[in-house]
NUVO-219583 format. One record per residue: residue in three letters; x, z, y of N, C-alpha, C, O in turn. Coordinates in steps of 0.1 Angstrom, whole numbers, plus 5000, padded with zeros to 4 digits. Each point is the difference from the previous one (the first is absolute). Example, Ala and Ser with C-alpha at 12.3 -4.5 7.8 and 13.67 -1.06 7.14 Angstrom:
NUVO-219583
Ala513250784943499150005012500950005012501050075000 Ser498649865011500950005011499250085011500550015011 
***
This chain:
NUVO-219583
Met829020051924500149904989498950024990499950104994 Lys499349805005498850014991500449964986500349884998 Leu499750214992500449974987498849984990500249944990 Lys498650095014498849974993498949965009499550085008 Glu500249794992498949955009498650054995499950044988 Arg499249975021498650034997499349874996500149905007 Thr499250114982499249884996498550044999499750125000 Val499549784999498550034999499850084987500549954989 Pro498850165011499950084988499249934989499149925003 His501450104985499449944988498550035000499249914996 Arg500450215008498550034999499249925010498949964998 Val501750015014499449915009499849864994498949945002 Leu502250014992499949864994498950004989499349914999 Gln500750204993499050014989498650015006499149934995 Gly500750155016498750015006499549875005498849964998 Glu502049965009499649875005499749914988499049925001 Ala501850084989499749924988498750044993499249914996 Leu500550225004498850044993498849965008499049964994 Leu501050055019498949955008499749854998498849965001 Arg502349974997499849854998499349974986499549904998 Asn500650204993499649984987498850094995499750004989 Leu499750065021498850084997498849945008500249955010 Ser498750064983498849955007499750105012500050124998 Pro499649835014499750085011498850094997499850115006 Gln499449864983498950084996500450114991499150094997 Ser502149914999500550114991500050145007500350015011 Ser499350094981500050135006501450055003500250095009 Phe500849854985501450045003500549935013501050055006 Tyr498449854998500549925012500250095012501149995006 Pro497950084999500250095012501150104998500750045009 Leu499450024979501050104997501449945001500950065006 Val499349824989501349945000500349965015501150015005 Glu497949945002500149955014500550125008500849995009 Asn498550134989500450125008501450044997500850045009 Asp499649974979501350044996501049905006501150055005 Leu498749824994500949905006500250025015501149995005 Ser497850045002500050015014500950125004500849995009 Lys499150124984500850125002501549974998500950045007 Arg499449894982501449984996500649895009501250015003 Lys498049905002500649915010500350075013501049975007 Ala498150124997500250085012501350084998500850015010 Gly499450054979501250084998501349915000501050045006 Tyr498949844988501149915001500349965014501249995004 Trp497849985004500249965013500750115008500849975009 Gly498850154989500650115007501550014996500850035009 Glu499549944979501450004996500849895007501250025003 Thr498249864998500749895007500250035015500949965006 Gln498250125000500250045013501250095001500849995010 Leu499450104981501250094999501249914999501050025008 Asp499049884983501149914999500449935013501149985003 Tyr497849985004500249935012500950085010500949945006 Tyr498750184996500750095010501450044995500950035007 Leu499249984979501350044995501149895002501250034998 Arg498449865006500949895003500950045012501049935002 Leu498550165006500850055012501250084996500950025008 Leu499250024979501250084996501249914999499949884998 Pro501350175005501249924998500149954985499650074991 His501049825007500149944987500950094991499750024988 Glu501450035018500950074993499750155001499550055010 Gly500850024979499850154999498750054995499950124997 Tyr499149795001498750044995499749924988499949885001 Tyr499950184988499749934987498650034997499550114997 Ile499749785003498550014999499549954987500349894996 Leu498950194997499449974988498550015002499550115002 Asn499749794997498650005002499250004987500449944990 Asp498550135010499150004989500650034986499949924991 Leu500850195008500650044988499050084991499150075005 Arg500949914982499250084991501050054989500449924992 Leu499850215009501150054991499450104990499050065002 Pro501649954986499650104990500350145004501050035005 Phe498150064991500250145002499350074988498850015000 Lys502050054991499550064988499149904993500649904995 Asp498250135003499149914992499149925009499049954995 Asp501450035018499249935009500949925009501249984998 Phe498149965013500849925010499550055014499050065001 Phe501949915009499650035013500449885009501049934997 Gln498250055014500249895008500650045014499750115005 Ile501249815000500650025013499849885009500449894996 Asp498950135015499749885009501349945005500249885000 Cys500750215005501249965005501150114999499750125003 Leu501449854992501150094999501249955007500549884998 Ile500150205011501249955008501150104997499950125001 Leu501249824994501250084997501149985011500249885003 Thr500450225001501249995010501150094994499850074990 Thr501349925016501150094996499850155003500750084994 Arg498349955015499850145004498850064994499950124998 Tyr499149804999498750064994499249884994500349885002 Cys498650164992499049904994498750035006499650125002 Leu499649775001498850025007498949934992500149884996 Val498850205002498849954993499049975011499750085009 Ile499749804991498949965009498849974993499949914991 Glu499050165012498749974994499249935011499950045011 Ser499449854984499249925010498550024997499650004989 Lys499750015022498550014999499449915010500549985011 Asn498449964985499349915009498550045000499249964992 Met500550125018498650055001499549995015500850025009 Lys498049954992499450005014499350145003499750074990 Gly499949955022499350125004501050115005501149965005 Thr498550164994500850125004500550074988499250044991 Leu502149985008500650074988500450145004500750025010 Phe498750084983500350145002500950054989499550014988 Phe501750045015500950054990499750154999500450085009 Asp499049974980499650144998501250074993500149984988 Ser500750095019501250074994499650124992500750044991 Lys498150025011499650124993499749964985500450074991 Phe498949825007499649964987500749884995499749944989 Asp501350015018500849884996499149894997500149944989 Gln499150025020499249884998499949925013500350045011 Leu499349834987499849915011498549975001499449964991 Ile500150065021498549985002499949885010500650005011 Arg498749904985499749895009498650015006499050024992 Val500949965021498750015007499749865005500849945008 Gln498150004987499749865005499250015013499750105005 Glu500049785000499349995013498650064999499550055010 Asp499949954978498650064999500150154997499050064996 Asn502250005005500350144998500050044985500050124997 Ser499949794994500150034986501450034996501049955006 Glu499250144985501350054996500449964985499150004992 Glu502149985006500549964987501350084998500949995009 Val499350074979501250084998501049924990499649944990 Phe501750065014501049944992501150094997500250115007 Glu500649864983501350084998500949985012500149905005 Asp500550214998500950005012501249924997500750034991 Pro499649875017501249914998501350085002501049964994 Ile498950155013501250085002500450074987501150004996 Val497850054997500250064986500549894991500950024991 Gln498549865010500449894991501549975002500849994990 Ala499750015022501449975003500950114995501149974994 Lys498550155007500850124995500149994985501050034994 Asn497949944999500049994986500949884995500750024990 Ile499349875018501049894996501450055002500849974991 Ile499550115019501450055002500450094988501150004996 Leu497950085000500350094988500449924988500950034993 Lys498449865005500249924988501349925001500849984991 Leu499549975021501349935003501150104998501149964994 Ser498850165011501150104998500250034986501250014996 Phe497849994996500150024985500849894994500850024991 Leu498949855013500749894994501449995004500949954992 Leu499550115019501449985005500850134999501250005004 Lys498250114992500650135001501350014992500950085003 Glu499249854986501250014991501349955008501050064999 His498949835008501149945007500150025015501050005006 Tyr497850034999499950025015499150125003499049995006 Pro501550134990499150125002499850045014499050075003 Asp501949905006499950045014499549895010500250025012 Leu499249884982499649895009498750045008499050044994 Pro501149965019498950045009498949885000500349895001 Phe498550164999498849905001499250045012499950125004 Asn499449785001499050035011498949894998500149924992 Tyr498950095016498949914999499349975014500250075009 Leu499149824991499249965011498749944995500049944989 Ile498950085019498749944996499749895010499950035012 Ser499949854984499749895008498549975000499549974990 Ile499950035022498649965001500049865007500549985011 Ala498949934982500149865003499549965014500749945008 Ser498150104995499349965013500250105011499850124998 Thr500649825014500050095012498750045005499950095008 Lys499049854986498650045004499650134992498950055004 Thr501849994986499750124993500550125007501150015004 Lys497950084999500450125007500550114991499450024989 Leu501750055014500650104991499850135007500450035011 Thr499150074981499750135004500450104989500249964989 Ser500050175015500450104990499750145006499850025011 Asp500250084979499850145004501450065003500150125002 Thr500949804997501450065002500849895007499749895000 Asp501450165006500949905007501149964990501049935004 Lys498950114984501049964990499749874992500149994988 Ile499449925020499849864994500949905007499649895002 Asp501650165003500949915007500549894992500749915006 Arg499150094981500549894992498949904996500249924991 Val498750095016498949914999500049915012500050065011 Cys499949814988500049925012499449864996499849974989 His499949965022499549864998501249914995501250035004 Ala498649874989501049914995500949955011501249984999 Ser498249995013500849955011501050095005501049965007 Ala498950174990501050105005500950054989500850095002 Ile499149854986500750054988501550005002500750104996 Val499949805010501550005001500450105010501150064998 His498249965013500450115010499950144993500950085003 Lys498149944989499950134993501250014990500650114999 Leu499849784995501150014990501350035008500850084995 Phe499449865016501250035008500050155004501150065000 Glu497849995004499950145004500350094988500850105001 Leu498749874988500150084988501450014995500550104996 Glu500249785005501450004994501050075008501250014996 Lys498550035016500950085009500450134993501150055003 Gln498150004989500350134993501049984989500550104994 Tyr499849785002500949974989501349945006500049895004 Thr501050194995501349965007501149984990501149945003 Lys498750104984501149994990499649904990498949994995 Asp502149925001499849914989500050074987500950084997 Val498149894995499950064986500149894990500150034988 Leu499849845016500149894990500949905006500149985012 Thr500649954979500749885004499149874998499150014992 Pro501249885015499349884997499949964985499149954995 His502150084999500049974985499050084992499449954991 Gln500550185013499150094993498549955003499250014991 Ile500649965021498649955004499749884991498949984995 Thr502049925004499849884992499750044986499149944994 Asn501650155000499750054987498750064998499349974990 Ile500250115020498750064999498949895001499150004992 Cys501149915017499149895001499949914987498949974996 Lys502250004998500049934988499350074989499349944992 Gln500950195007499350084990498550005002499349994990 Phe500350035022498650005003499349864997498950004995 Leu501849905009499549864997499949984985499149934995 Lys501850134997500149984986498850074993499449954991 Ile500250175015498950084993498749985007499050054996 His501049875015498749965006499149934990500449914993 Thr498350145007499149954990498749965007499250095003 Pro500649784999498749965007498850044992500050014988 Asn499050025019498750044993499249874997499449945009 Leu500650024979499449884995498750034992499649914992 Lys499950205010498850044992498949905002499749965011 Ser499650014978498949905001498850055009499550114997 Ile500249815012498850035009498750004992499150075003 Leu500949854986498849994992499850144993498850054999 Lys502350014997499950134993499650115011499350094997 Val501349905015499750095010498550015003499450115001 Phe499949785000498649995003499149994988498850015001 Gly501849984987499249994988499349874998498850004996 Ile501849895008499349875000500549934988501249984998 Ala497949974994500349934988500449855004499549955010 Arg501449994982500549875002498849905001500149905007 Asn498950124985498949904999499150015013499149925001 Lys501250175008499350005013500649915010499549975011 Leu501749984986500749915009499449864999499649954989 Leu500349985022499449875001500949904993501250005001 Lys498249914991500749894993499849875008499049985006 Gly502049934992499849875007500649995014500450115005 Ile499649775000500549985014498849975009499149924997 Tyr500850155014498949985010500549935012501150035005 Cys498149885000500349925012500250095012499150085003 Pro502049905004500250085013499149965011499950075010 Cys499449814988499249965011498550044998499450045010 Cys500149964978498650034998499850114989498850034997 Asn502350014997499950114990499349964987499650094993 Gln500349785005499449964987501249974990501149985004 Gln498650034983501049994990500549854999499249915001 Met502150084998500749875000500349964985500050094991 Val500249785007500449964986501449935002500349945010 Phe500450064979501349944999499949864994499649994988 Phe500849915020499849864995501249925005500349985011 Arg500549974979501149915003501050065009500449945010 Gly500050194988501050065007499550065014500850055008 Lys497949954994499550055013498850094997499349984991 Trp500550115019498850095000499049935009500349985012 Ile498550004983499049935008498750085001499650064990 Cys499949965022498850075002498849905000500049905008 Gly499150114982498949914999499050025011499149915002 His500950205005499150035011500349945013499349925006 Cys502050114999500449945013501149904999500449955010 Lys500050024978501049894997501450045005500949925000 His499450215002501350045004500949984988499650034989 Ile501749935013500949974990501350085003500550015011 Ser500150054978501250085001500949974988499549994989 Lys501850005013500949994989500650134995500550014989 Asp499450095019500650134997499150125001500550115002 Ala498249874997499150125001500250104989499650115002 His501149854987500250104989501250105003500150104993 Ile500749865016501250095002499750145004500550094994 Gln498649935016499650135004499450084989500250124998 Lys498949814994499350074989501050054990499950104994 Thr501149815003501050044990500950125005500350094992 Met500149915021500750115005499250135000500550114998 Asp498249875005499150125000500050064985499950124999 Tyr500049794991500050054986501350084998499950114994 Phe501249845011501350084997499950145007500650094995 Leu498849915017499950135007499050104993500250125000 Leu498749824995498950084996500050034985499650114996 Val500949804996499850024985501450034994500250114995 Arg500749795005501350024995500949895004499649905005 Pro501850134995500949905006500449884991501049945002 Tyr498150024990500249884992498649954995499050075000 Ile501049804996498849944996500249894990501049935001 Ser498150054990500149904990499149885004499350015009 Asn500949884983499249885003498550034998499249965009 Gln500550114981498650034997499450095011498949995004 Glu501950115000499550095011499849935013499150035007 Leu501849874996499849925012498749924999499349995010 Arg500449954978498849924999498850095003499049965006 Glu501050164988498950095002499950055015498950015005 Leu502250015001500150045014499449905010499250035009 Leu501349844989499649905009498849924996499449925008 Gly500250094980498849924995500449864996499349915003 Ile501950084991500549864997499749984985500350094992 Pro499149805004499649984986501149964990499950034989 Thr501249915016501049954991501450075001500450035011 Arg500249984978501450065000501049915008500950055006 Arg498949824993500949905007499950025015501050005007 Ala497850024998499850015015500750135004500650015011 Ala499250104981500650135004501549994999500750055009 Arg499849884982501549984999500549935012501150035005 Arg498249874999500449925012500150095012500949995008 Ile498150104994500050095011501150104999500750025010 Leu499650034978501050104999501449945002500850065007 Leu499449824988501349945002500249965015501150015005 Gly497849945001500149975014500250125009500649985011 Ser499150134985500250135007501450045000500450095008 Gln500449854983501450044998500350144998500950065005 Leu498250014987500250144997501050014989500149914991 Pro500750195009500950034989499250034987498950055001 Tyr501749924987499250024988500950044989501349985000 Ile498250084989500750034988499149964989498849995001 Gly501949974987499249964989499849855000500249935010 Glu499350024979499849854998498649984995499450084993 Arg500149805009498849954995498850105003499950055012 Arg499449984978498850095002500450145003499150085004 Gly502149964993500550145003500650015014500450115003 Arg499649795005500650015013499150085009498849995001 Ile501950095007499350075011500849985013501249985000 Tyr498050015011500649975013500050135009499150085000 Leu502049945006500350135007499749995015500249905006 Ser499550214999499950025015501349975006501150034994 Pro499049925018501349975006500950125002501249995001 Ser498150134999500850135002500250074987500650115000 Phe499149834988500250064987501550014997500749915004 Pro499850194989499250124996499850105011500950025008 Gln498050044993499750105010500450144995499950034988 Lys500550055021500450144997498850084996498949995006 Lys501250094983498850074995499750125009500850055007 Thr497949994993499650125007500350114991500449994989 Glu499350135016500350124992499150014988500450064990 Lys498449885011499150014989499349874998498750004999 Glu501749935000499349884998498549994997499549894998 Glu494348695265500050134997500250085013500949995008 Asn498250084992500050095011500350144995499550054990 Ile501450025018500350134996499650105011500249985012 His499150124984499450105009500550144997500450034989 Glu499450065021500250144997498950054991498949945000 Ile501350174993499050064993499450125007499150074995 
***
């Protein structure tokens, strides 16, 4: 039973929006592009995990995807958490190509590419164990004896898995994840939770789940004035003008009635979840307040305030605060 669906990460949506609003000549462009590629790859790996978890029976398995929970003065992320009456399972998802070597001596993951170059990553086994420690801390008051276990899901079957030990039996390709889960749960024969208790745990986790909505502009140190202003033609990339309710390209004569919608949604993702008439005029390059008002009302955005004090809200407003205020490929 899936109690929390996986959605496209906010950072992926922000990255796509930022690339649409940065000049390709900007020094930040390749940095954002690289970051977005990695995050899309990670998300794709997680969707592969979800695909194979559909093989689980609907009853008896409570699945929470993409949780971000508070721990002391920080947060921790869980790719997938499965609760049953007998135990709880943490699944970490990785999407990497090449050969992966799990170094048990130094608790690290080494990736070897086709050109024999090596790259070192944090060991996902250690990551999963740390997540279990934090979950145990959150639940220790009411569920001190709750058993936890973990699995590591590797998205692509083309990725070769190696190690210096045979103790990586909880690492597998996503296609084998359900079979590994069934093997693992044989060691748990006693019920420690009732379905009602599981439901309460899930409700509590969903209540304290805190999406990471940190501004991508702050992450990369990009000033707002570096974002492109105006609407650009999708056909020839020349700037369009707004005339009598339509966006018109003077270069190729392309016409659009809704070219402003994507730009406005990008503003909500990149800058803040609300916009004023004046800010929209500056964003789209519209000369008159009346034209901007026509666009805003036509967009059917929720709003607060009246007359010149009115602001228009993102469809998802209010957004939950952070702690501190297409092709998809493997990485």
